[in-house]
N, C-alpha and C positions, 0 to 999 in steps of 0.2 A: 973394717965394715962401716963405720960411720962416714966415712969418706965415700965409699960405693953408694950408701942410702943417700947422700946429699946429691951425690952424681945424677941419681935415677928420679928424684924429686924435682932436680932441675930439669931433666930430659922431659919430665912429665908435664912441667909448667909450660915448656914451649912448645911440645909436639901433640900434646895430647887431644886438642880439638881435630887436629888432621889425622892422627891415628885412630880415633873413634868413628870422625867421617867415614874415612875408607872402609871400616870394618861395617859401618851400618849399610853403606852403598853394598858392599859384598853378600852380608847377610841378610838386610831388609828388616833386621830388627835391632831398635835402637838400645833398649835395655841389654839385649845378648851383646851387643858391640861394647857396652862399655865393661861388661863381665868379661869378655875375653880381652879386653887391653888390662885389666886390673890383674887377671892370672898371667898374662906376659909379664908385668911388673915384677909380679912374686918371682918368676922364674930368673929375671934379670937381677934381684936380690941375691939370689941363691948360685947364680953363675958368673955374674961377672967378678966377684972377688977371686976367682982361679982363672977364668978366661980373660980377663981386661975388659974395660970397655971399648965396645966396635966401635968403629970409626965412623959409623951413620947407625947412632943408636936409636933413632926414629924407625927408621928400616928395620932394623932388628926386632924391635917390639913389635910392629905391624906384621912381619912375617912370623914370629912365634903366634900370635894371636890368630894370625890366619889359620897356621897349621893346625892350632887347636880346634878351629871352627872346622876343619876337613875331619879332622878324628871324630868329632862329634857327630857329623852327619855319616861319618864311615859305620859307628857304632850303632846310628839307628837305620842302618842298611839303606841309607837315601843316597844310593850312587845313580842319581838321576844325568841328565845333559849338563845340567847347571854345576854340578859339584865336579864333573868329569873337566869343563871349560875352566873353570876355576883352577883346577889342580895342575891343568896343564900350564895356564899363565903362570902360575907360582913357580913351578919347575925352569920356567923360561927366563924368570927375571931374578937377577942377583939382587943382594940387599943394597948394594951401592949404587944400582940404578934405579930403585926406586923412586919415585917423585910423586909427591902428593899433587892431585890436580885441584887447583884453587877453588873451583867452584863446588866442590864436596864438602867445604866448611862452611860455604853459605846455604847450601841443602840442608846441612846441618842446623843451621840457626833458624830456616823457615821449618824444619820439624820439628823441633823443641817449642816452637811459638805456635803452633797448630790451634786452630780455634776450637778444636773439642777441649782443649784446657783452658783452665781459668788464668787469669792475668799472673796472679800470684804463681802458680805453679809454671808457666812460661817464664817468667824469670828467675827462678829456683833451678830448673832443670836446665837452662840456657847458662846459668852462671856455674853451675857443677861441670856439665859437658863440654860446653865450648870454651869458658874460661880456665877449667880446671881447678875452682877455688874448692875448697873443703866446706863441709856442711857449718863448721865453726866460722867460717870467713863468711859466708854468704849470711849467717844470722847477724852476725855485727855490722854486715854492709845494709842489711834490710832492718834492723832493730826489731828482732822477733827471734824468741826462743829457738836453740838447737833443733829441739824435738819436732817444732812446727816444720822448720826447713826439711826434715829428714821425711818428713810425713809427707809432704809437698811432693818431693822429687820421687819417692815410691809410689805414689798414688798417680802422678804422671806418666811413670813408666807402664804402669798397668794400663792406663787409658788409653795411651798411643798402642799398646798390645791391641786391647780390645777394639779399638776403632779401627785396627788394619790401617794404621797411615802409612802411607808408602814415604820411603825415604827420597823425596825429590822436591824441587822447587816449585811451587804452584804454577797453574796457568797465569798469564798476566792478568786475567779476569779476577784471580782470588787475591791479589797481591794487596789490594787495599785493605782486605779484611783483617789482613796478618801485618802491616806495615807497621803499625804503631807499637804492637808488641816488640816486632823487631828493632825499630830504632831505639826502644825503651832499653832492652839488652842488651844492645852493643853498647849503648852509652854508659850503663852500667860496667860492661867490662871495662871500657875505656877507663870509669872512675877508678876504679879497682887499681889498675896500671898506672893510674897518674899519682894517687895516693894510697898506698897499700893499708888495709885495716889492720893486718896484722905482720908479724915476723920482725926482722932487723934490717929491712930495706926501706927506705922513703918510698923510693918507686919501684915498680914491677914493669919495666918498659917495653918488655917482650909480649905482655898482655895488651898494653895501651897501642902498640903498634899493631898488634892482629886485628883490634878493634878498628882502627883507624884504616887498615887495609878491608876489612868486611865495608867499612861505610864507602870507601871508594867505587868498591864492585857495586855495591847497592845505586850508589848515584850514576853508574853507567849503565844498571836493568831500568832504573826509573828516572830518567834525565827530565820527566815535566811535574816531579815531585817535589815543592821548594823544600819541604823540612828535610828531606834526605840531605839535600845542599846545604841547608841550616847547620845539620846535625857534623858532616864533615867540616864546615868551616870552622865550627867550634872546636873539634878535635883538632886539626890544624894549628888552630891558634894555641890551644895550651901544651901540644906538642913540641912547640916551636922553642920552649923554654926549659925542654929538658936538658939541654946542654949546662944551663945555668944553676939547676935547682939543686944540685948535689954536691958538697966538696968532694976533693979526692979521698978524704977518711971515709965518705958515705954519709956524713953529717948533713943535714937540711940546711939549704940554704932560702930563706924566705924571700918574698915579693922584693919587700923594700930593700933588701941587701943584694939584690941579684947583679951580675956585670950585663947589663943590657946589650953589651956588642957582643954576646956570646950567643943571644938569641938568633933562632934561625930566619933569618930575613926572607929567605925564598920560600919558606914554609907559610909565613906570615903572609906573603902576596898569594899564595895558593888558597888559603883561609879566606882573604878578602874577595878573590874571585869567587869562590865559592858561595860566600855570602852575596855577591853582585847577584850570582846566577839565581839564588833563591830568591832576592827581589825581582830581578827582571821576569820570571813566572807570575808573580803576581799573588794575590789572595790575601796579600797582609804577611807580615811576619810572625810565625807561629812560635812555639816554644823554644826550639833549639834556636832558630835565627835570632830569639831576641838576647838568648844566652851567648850567642856567636858575637853579638854587637856588643854585648858586654865585654867581652874577651877582647874584641878590635880595640875597645878604648884603653885598655892595657897594654895592647901590642904596639900600638902606634905611638904611646906617651914617651917622652925621653926621660921620664923620670917618674916618682910615686908621688912627689908633689904636684908636676905638669899636668897628671892625669887629669882628665875632665869628669870629678866626681859627680857634678851636678846632673851630668848627663846618665851617669850610670845609675844615680837614685831614679832617675825617670825611668829608664829600661827596666829597674828591678820592679817600679810599681806597676808597671805594664804586664812585666812577666808575673807578679803578683797575684793578676786579676785575671790572667789567662790560665795559669798554671799554679793556684796556690798551693803554699807549703810551707813548714816551719822553716827549713832550710833555706827559701827563697828570702822569708823574712829577715832571717837572723842574717843573710848578706847584704840584704837591705839596710841592715843596723850597721854594718861595717862601713857601706858607702856614705850613708848620713854622716856618721862619725869623721869621716874624711872631708865630706862637702861643708858641714856645718858645725862640728864640734862634738864630743862625746856626751855632751848634756843632753843633746836632741836625741841621742841614739840610746840611750842608757833604758827610757821607757818602752823602747821597742822591746829590749831584750828582758826585761822585767815582766812585761807581759807574756812573752813566750813561757817563760818561767813558771809563772803563774800558772798558765794553762796545762804545763807538765807534758808538751808533745815531745820535747827532746829529752825527757828523763833517761838516764843510761847514757847519753853520749856524752863526750867530751866537749863538742864543737860548743854548746851554750856556756858552760863556766870557762871555757877560753876566751871567747868573745868578751864575756862580763868582767874577767880578769883584767882584760887590757882596757876595757873601757875605764874601770874603776882606778886603774894605775893612772891614766892620763887624767883623771880627775883629782889626783892626790890622795886617794883614799887606799893607801899602801897595805894596810893590815887584811883589808876585805880582799883588796885584788891578791894578794899571796895566798890567801886562803883558797879562792876562786882557782887560780891556777894550779895549787896542789891537789885540789879536787879534780880539777881535769886531768891533770898527769895519772891520777889514781884509774880514772875511767878510760884512759887511752889504751888500745891494746897493740900500737905498733910502737917499736921501743924506741926508734928515731923520733917519733912524735912525743914520748913521755920526756926524751932526755931535753928537747927544745922547749917544754913546758916547765919542766924543773929548774932548769937554767934561767928561764925568766924569773921564776918564783923566788930563786936564791939573789937574782940580781935586784930584786928590790929591799 
């Protein structure tokens, strides 16, 4: 049973966005779509141990959920033309023939990022429905309590239902109002795939690749929006390192130790082309284009030592003025430590610690521990790295931090 549960969880991680998107298109109700998908998951847990895992598990879950929707309509005596058409279509389509329409996931993202929702609700709902993250994972990613995430998701679904928001991509004239939220959540989805907040996997590449696919689709829909191309460039650069970030046993390989010959050079070139398109459109580099420019510095450097750290510091300073955040400032501190030494970077980290903006995150004590180690303050460094390991929720990240502390 535990093996089946792991299989169901894996299928859900990979297929959930497409399953929910297909059901939302069918029913016109996002909340109902997710409920139906969850009911199909329960059926899988009870039936697959006896029947075996279907060859196309995503199609099986979708077909079961569709039948549940039809049964509900039948019980409510709603045998209208819509029901008959859907039932006929379902009877004519086998599970193995099922192919999700790519644009359905794009419609799903636009729906969860509808302007009737607050930005916080948009982010939480998209991470839950599109990325398939648990409320606990979302809470860790957003640094908020689990109860807060649950409330945001429930309220968001009720708001969409009350406002009768249709499951569709908006008219082009409405895209601008939603674009910032859409790009923000797409990158959050990618970030969760690039560095998983929990579990025993360093990366969740299937989630990151789905975010990158969505970014590419958006770039095709909105070729004149520089930040869309900036985001695509950023994700291309970061995804180019996937093949070098994990050892055969699943252990993380940090940037300084990666075999750069394993970086995907074709993907790096795609990233550079996307960044060039963003620059060609004009208006100056925005949040994502600046982050992409930083990633480009890493992508084209022959080694960690040959990286243009001074340029990276300047780019982080520009990013901090345009989109200030404690994470940006912490990353700037790392760049400063590489450009001019840990003594110059430590005051930046100490200020962040005093402000308490990253309280509860392993990132700050992790960076502080690294800086203290380089300054020869071994006991303090070991304490910081141990504290960081205690705060980390990803098992692979914990192991890296404990190994660093032990090495001191």
